[in-house]
PLY file of the C-alpha trace (Angstrom):
ply
format ascii 1.0
element vertex 161
property float x
property float y
property float z
element edge 160
property int vertex1
property int vertex2
end_header
142.99 111.94 115.30
139.29 112.47 115.16
136.07 110.87 116.15
135.87 108.61 113.12
134.42 105.13 113.61
136.83 102.21 113.56
137.10 100.36 110.32
136.17 96.70 110.67
137.95 94.42 108.23
137.33 91.06 109.88
133.81 89.54 110.14
134.68 88.26 113.63
135.25 91.85 114.72
131.79 92.76 113.40
130.22 89.92 115.34
131.98 91.05 118.51
130.77 94.62 117.95
127.15 93.55 117.43
126.81 91.00 120.23
126.44 92.33 123.76
129.33 92.05 126.16
128.96 89.27 128.77
128.44 91.84 131.50
125.64 93.57 129.59
122.18 92.20 130.18
119.72 91.90 127.37
116.47 93.47 128.55
113.74 90.91 129.11
110.92 93.38 128.62
110.84 95.69 125.65
108.61 98.72 126.10
105.39 98.46 124.14
104.80 100.98 121.44
101.46 102.61 120.93
99.45 101.04 118.16
99.56 102.77 114.82
96.31 103.96 113.22
96.58 101.07 110.74
96.89 98.51 113.56
93.90 100.02 115.35
91.83 100.02 112.17
92.60 96.37 111.40
92.06 95.39 115.04
88.63 97.04 115.07
87.69 95.42 111.76
88.76 91.97 112.98
86.94 92.49 116.29
83.68 93.33 114.52
83.85 90.44 112.05
84.97 87.89 114.64
82.12 88.90 116.95
79.61 88.34 114.14
81.16 84.98 113.21
81.11 83.75 116.81
77.55 84.93 117.47
76.35 83.23 114.30
78.13 79.99 115.25
76.62 80.01 118.75
73.14 80.60 117.31
73.49 77.89 114.65
74.75 75.31 117.13
71.83 76.03 119.45
74.04 76.52 122.49
72.03 78.16 125.24
73.31 80.13 128.23
76.54 81.15 126.51
77.71 84.69 125.86
80.95 85.24 123.93
82.13 88.77 123.32
85.30 89.93 121.63
86.61 92.62 123.96
89.80 93.58 122.12
92.02 92.62 119.22
95.67 93.65 119.27
97.55 93.37 115.99
101.36 93.20 115.82
103.33 95.88 114.00
103.94 93.67 110.96
100.21 92.75 110.89
101.04 89.02 110.91
99.51 88.10 114.27
96.45 89.17 116.20
95.75 88.56 119.87
92.01 88.19 120.33
90.73 88.80 123.86
87.43 87.08 124.62
85.04 87.46 127.50
83.09 84.23 127.93
80.12 83.90 130.27
79.66 81.67 132.24
83.34 81.83 133.14
83.36 78.24 134.48
83.19 76.98 130.88
85.59 79.57 129.47
88.61 77.25 129.31
86.64 74.65 127.32
85.37 77.16 124.73
88.73 78.94 124.51
90.41 75.61 123.78
87.79 74.83 121.11
88.40 78.22 119.45
92.16 77.69 119.60
91.75 74.36 117.78
89.46 75.91 115.13
91.50 79.09 114.60
92.50 78.08 111.07
88.86 77.69 110.05
88.07 81.08 111.61
91.01 82.60 109.73
89.68 81.12 106.49
86.17 82.46 107.20
87.63 85.89 107.93
89.61 85.81 104.70
86.41 85.16 102.75
84.63 88.04 104.50
87.52 90.52 104.27
89.04 89.58 100.91
88.31 93.04 99.50
89.74 94.86 102.53
92.81 92.88 103.62
95.35 90.96 101.58
96.53 88.76 104.43
94.62 87.81 107.53
96.77 87.72 110.68
97.29 84.48 112.58
94.79 84.42 115.44
95.71 83.78 119.07
92.85 83.58 121.54
93.18 84.78 125.13
90.66 85.04 127.93
89.83 88.56 129.05
89.32 88.25 132.78
88.86 91.96 133.46
85.17 91.45 134.35
86.11 88.83 136.95
88.72 91.21 138.31
86.18 94.05 138.59
83.69 91.70 140.26
86.32 90.67 142.84
87.07 94.32 143.62
83.36 95.09 144.02
82.98 92.12 146.33
85.95 93.24 148.44
84.62 96.81 148.65
81.26 95.62 149.98
82.89 93.25 152.45
82.40 94.34 156.11
86.15 93.92 156.73
87.01 96.47 154.04
90.12 98.36 155.23
89.46 101.32 152.94
86.10 102.36 154.37
86.50 103.66 157.93
84.21 102.16 160.47
81.74 104.66 161.86
82.38 105.42 165.54
79.67 104.30 167.90
78.01 107.10 169.81
78.13 106.86 173.59
74.99 107.28 175.61
72.66 105.83 173.01
0 1
1 2
2 3
3 4
4 5
5 6
6 7
7 8
8 9
9 10
10 11
11 12
12 13
13 14
14 15
15 16
16 17
17 18
18 19
19 20
20 21
21 22
22 23
23 24
24 25
25 26
26 27
27 28
28 29
29 30
30 31
31 32
32 33
33 34
34 35
35 36
36 37
37 38
38 39
39 40
40 41
41 42
42 43
43 44
44 45
45 46
46 47
47 48
48 49
49 50
50 51
51 52
52 53
53 54
54 55
55 56
56 57
57 58
58 59
59 60
60 61
61 62
62 63
63 64
64 65
65 66
66 67
67 68
68 69
69 70
70 71
71 72
72 73
73 74
74 75
75 76
76 77
77 78
78 79
79 80
80 81
81 82
82 83
83 84
84 85
85 86
86 87
87 88
88 89
89 90
90 91
91 92
92 93
93 94
94 95
95 96
96 97
97 98
98 99
99 100
100 101
101 102
102 103
103 104
104 105
105 106
106 107
107 108
108 109
109 110
110 111
111 112
112 113
113 114
114 115
115 116
116 117
117 118
118 119
119 120
120 121
121 122
122 123
123 124
124 125
125 126
126 127
127 128
128 129
129 130
130 131
131 132
132 133
133 134
134 135
135 136
136 137
137 138
138 139
139 140
140 141
141 142
142 143
143 144
144 145
145 146
146 147
147 148
148 149
149 150
150 151
151 152
152 153
153 154
154 155
155 156
156 157
157 158
158 159
159 160
């Protein structure tokens, strides 16, 4: 008699309506949304402060031949978690330092809360990840300069010379 929605009187009917049918697949990958201006602002602020904290810690510990740079910080929509991407040079020791940062993430969160107490109410939980984009670029450069590069055509040899 019309296109009115069905009235659900039984909670079991509601559960059946909300849960996907067995033939329907739940998508494994949800498309990423673009970061909001607030997420970008907090990510940039965390990136700046974390970089200063890490540089100060490296200097105070007297560790030589170590470069740690914070390449990107992605903050979740609810601002509860932050993925911190680090580029560590030399890359052979990256796993060791990344593990050390992962173990000390609560201390870093506390230090950030002291620095940013007038700007943020809650500091997101930090998750550290290695940014291997520089290694990837280096591998591409190496392959491009390789004599067996399939992209660059080999120059034909001139006859008679």
